[in-house]
Phi, psi and omega in degrees: 000139185282132178293146175291146179287141175289150187235154173300164179292134184293326183290331175289324172296315176302319177299322183291320180295324187289323186258344190282141168299134185303326192288338187241000186298313189294318181297317180293320175303310177304310179302312181292332177289325177291318176298318186296318182294320178298316181296324177304312182291325191268325189228002173095160191299308182306309179294323177297323175294316176299319177299317185296317181292321181292327178293318180301317179296314182297332180279357174286084184226172190300322182280352177263333189282134174292152176295139176301150179302329182291331177293316180295324179294316176300314177301323180290324176294318179300317181291324179296314170305319177301312184299318183299310184300312178301317177296315177304316180297317183292325178300313179292321183292319187253076184297319183295309178295318177300315180298321177294321181290322182291311182292318177300313176297325183289319181297317184291315182299328182294331176291313178310313183300319183294316180298319179295317178297321177293309184296319182300317178299305187293331176279344175273351180305139177055021179297334184287352173281126184297327186247037181309314188289351181251001183260133177228148176255146180262116181250171192234135169249115193244125182225116170272160178290319180255022181219170183286157175291147178236133173246128189241145173285338185270166178209171183276156174299321176304318183294320178295323184287320183300316182298313184294326183277320193236351178267123174278162178080019175238134182269326178213151171232136176231141173253139184220154180215136185276167165102003174285149179157174177143201180280111172277123182244129175228105183066237181264350182271149178229131182226119177287132175223153182228154181193200178222160173269138175214144182273182194288345176282353188306309188277349170276349176259311187258145179262083173247098183298143179255137172284315179228150175101167178258119184293338180283335182241351188302332181239028180273315186266148175306153181058032174268142180231132177248128187253149166282163183299317182292318173300320178294319178294319177293320182279319188241000180066228179273357182290147174292126184275336186300125180084357177282165181257136175230131187253132169245120187056242185249012189249137179255133177246150184255134175285114182256346181196159175232125184243161180298154181298153181280138178295153175302321182272064175231144180280350178228139181227142177198163176266326184216158171244139180233143183292134185302331177299349180279335191304308182301327188278326183278320181227077179297137176051038179290173180049035178062041176118092184300322181269013179294145176296329180270357169287077193250008194257355183227350185253151181231141175237120174242144178238154176242119177278153179285173174303128180073020179283152186257111183286340182286323176293323174296313179307311175306320172300314178296320176305322175295319181296323187289317183299316178300309184292323188289346177296335179276355184257146188263310192235019178206163179224137178238114178252144178252139176224156178264138183234125177288150182301325180288340175282336189302310184296345185264357186240082181280352184279353177282132174284159179058042182286153183278347176201186184282155177212164182256139172292115183301319183295322177295325179294319184293320180296318182295319176295325178292320179290318179303316182299317179301312183301312182300313180294335175291319179289326176291330172299317175306308185300304179305313179301313181288326182290323183283326177298325177274017186298329174302320180278321187282340178298324175302313181303315183291322176302310177301320175300315181290323182294325182278004170102017177286145176262180179297324179298319179296317178293320176303307180310311184299313187283323179298310175305319180295312183297319180293320176297320175294322176296323180289325176294318175298330180295321176301315180296310186291335174299324179286325174297323180297317179300326177287315185291328179305306178299319180294318179300312185291331179282351184289326182224118185305330184289336181295330181288338182264348183263332188230157171246322182052033178283140174290137177224167175305320178298317179296320183292325175297319177299321176294325176295317176298318174305315177297322178289320175299313177301316177303318178286328176290326176284325182273334186294307185301311178294326177299315177292322179306304183284335182284336184258353190283154175276126182300315181300314185288324176299312186293335182280313185195084185284332179298351178282355180305128181235140170229166185047047189055271187262006185254125179284137192293327178296317182292314177309317186285325176293325181291320181298319179294312180290336173295312177296318175299321178290321181298310179297314183288326183287324175297321180299311184293319177289318178300314180304308179293326174296317178295317172302322180289328178295314185283341175251014180296146175280109186275353181104000177206173184266139172235004181297124183058026183261130173247133180251129175246124180276132182281149183196154169066225184271359183292123177269131186298321187290325179290320183292317177300318178299320179290320183286341173294337178290339183283127183296334185282342177276112184266329178222157178206134180221174173228152177205159175293320184216161171266117185283163171078010182254353188103355178275134185232132165244144180216169174199164173283131181233138178236132173243110189057246177260004182253135181226155177194159175278138182225158181283158193218145165216134178260128189226165168257188187284352180262350193292309184293321177294324185293320181271359174060046174289147187266114175277129174272334180193151176085207190216174181285168170292142174269139176293145177232152182292152181295126181095349177290159178287130177286140184217349188237158180210141169246138187235171177251183190293320183301327177295321178295322175291317183307310183264000185048051179280128184049040179054043175060020183266116179303318182291320175292333183287343177299133184089351176292153184246138179246143167269112183241114190060246177247010189252150172259116186249137182265131175294125180241349176201149175237123179253159182294142181305140172216165188280099179291313176266198176277175186286355175289341191245159177280159175282124191252168171305135186219141170241151177230127182237164174270137190233165172282157184311319185290352179262351178285128180252347183221148172246129187254123179245139165256121188247137173233117184201146172265352180229086184302310184304312181298319186296318182291322177303312182298318180297316182295326171304314176302316180297312183299328177292327179276327185215105183266003186263309193258137175291151181284142170247093183238129178222148167297142177301314181298325176292320178300318185289324170302309177305329181295328180254025187293324179297327174295312182306314183294323180295317181296319178297322182291320183291321175305313181294318181293326181294318177303310181299317184296310182301313179308307180301312182294321181295319176295322178292324176290322177304309181301322182288318179297321180296318183292312181307312183289328181291320185280348180245018181299316178299314177303319180296319187290322176299306185301324178292323180294325181283354173110013174292129178286168183291324181293321176292322177298318181295316179303311180302317188280338189251344184303321183296323175288323179292323178295321179296324180290323184290320177298317179297320176295325177292337182273309193292311186297316178293326179289328175292319178298310178306309182313308186285317189287328186248347187238304189286295194286341176298341180279350180249115182295325184233120179202157179289148174298150168286145179244146181296333180297332178296321178286326181283327184304320183291322178300317187295317185298316176296316179295327179288322181291322179296319176299316178299317180292316184294314182300317181296317180282325179292322183289323175302318177292322179300325183279352183300135180291116183303325183295328179289328185278321188261358186300333183260003180276000000 
């Protein structure tokens, strides 16, 4: 076997590589290795290695040693200072273009700041819980054979108990139930409070610090009550609440603990907690079987995983429970899934939430639109920077002649863009403070869900946004100037082409105005659709109807008696619910051998005439005495179609019987279909029954008055006489319908604001381009004017290119907007007014008019310039 060749000491080689300049390292290493091999043959390995070490030390000289890193760092800092000074001079020297860029970036970044603040708030939800990353909620996916799938934040009590008993890998499980509340009475004082039932594991999972009481036992015994700090102060003042008695209805509860108030950024809010052990005692066998697997509408299950616990393993065990329990169900399936605590605030699509939530998709869409606005402002920067290339090319040329490399040119333009973005951040921060209050006021729920307060973390995120925007805006012109050939640039920089025959500046203008037209056209169509939705013919009358929600100790019959005495009240009725607002009540109905779930409203004999429902056949419900047996029902057309009653003939359907609960009710009337839910849903089968007084939740008044404030004052006085604790909730029916579509209204406002920003930014960019184009063509304009060209022809010559770009943008934006509404937005609404071509064209004319004003003002100024002033030095 051939022996291995001897090598120099490794540490000596590393020492040489460490101190030697890279330019001479390879040659010096080669020479030393050559000498080493000769010395090995002549003097032996040991002496050769010693000589190699001495040579490495000997060559440690000034001309071989690389420059220290701190010198390179110092040079970079000196260059950075130079970039900042040069950038400042350029910003001051070019006030118009700098102003356009700073204002455009500031306006666009203000939307970005708002989105960052929104996301920051939602990501901060429930951060005060020490074990947030290990807490999960059990949610339900419910599917009936003949119905749409439902996703619920709730789950059954049985599911929680099965998980607690049989699933391993879980540290704690807590069961909760919504719906506790009412008038809390302490002595003579009465205070309405709401809360939830929770078991003894609640405080071991969630971090809600107690001021008084033991968290391990506070919710253990029946009739135990935990108050928040504010609730305790309202009920007991400065007195010690612990051990005191609080009465709800006829039951006394004992205060076992007082907890600190819940932070705003919490997905659950309550005034009181009641021990879960109380539920069976207060409402035994509620909801048709408290421990039923299908009792999924009011209860919540939360679990706490151990450290390093595996949610997927737990989910697999829960799936086995679902499979086993679903075998007993005939026409439905209930599956359980885990949802992390951090996901809850972003999932508004779950029914029966315990608190408010934001639609995560809507947040992504808003973020996408904000990015479009920011990119539009970045386009402005790129567009104007490249448009000024004739002037900046000289600066770049001198720098390159003086030895500047590509990295130096890149650094100069990127630093300038970042400085402009940071200046824009100062302005956008002020705009953000104005936007914050306006945004929160658009929807009352937002004020309870969000704070949007500045914090050190949020300020840092704002700074990162500004730097990112600066990089996005500065990189394209930086690369543009870093790569250009100096001779070619000085000759004709405007000849730069990208995408083959499309000029980059024209492409950016088309992109900007395409988005601007999409935003403004979307706003116009959305507004008209919103107005159409709230004025849509629902199939009954809502004019001059006021709905009063019953609450607390007010007895409906006494209130009705008092209200009838008012001369302004022409009609009065009672109902379980107010229809067409999105609230739905349902029940099972059977006709012969066919059964199905149908919609329901409980009404009195005055309801249908007051709302002017149209009868296709039959009559109204007759009033029955309190406690008398119910025998009649009024149905809609869809119910006849669903069960194919009398071949869907309203007249022949009269007298047919329906099995409702355990009662046989006779159809005495058929009303024309009307929108029971919102216009997003189809009209479904419906029954309307006469109900006992205890089931009515609303009183409906038809009011005729010339002085609405005075009339409301008299109605409120009657309410206060009957109930001094609860404020009256009275609203116009028309106002309630507007509130039902409030999310659509908010979306229109947001789009309108984005449209305004997009048009402003695009218009500023267009103004800058027109100013530059007219300035660079002044000599051409002067020569043409000397040769006899009229002002009209000169204006046309200067503006026709820009107008053509706007037409191209319209050809892209208008079909895209129509497709967006026709295939995405309006498909969610079963009933809506049709779109009109005029709505599409109106947005185009608005944008075109603004653009023509800017183009015309600048081109007309150029056309009126005195040729002698321009050509006198030629």
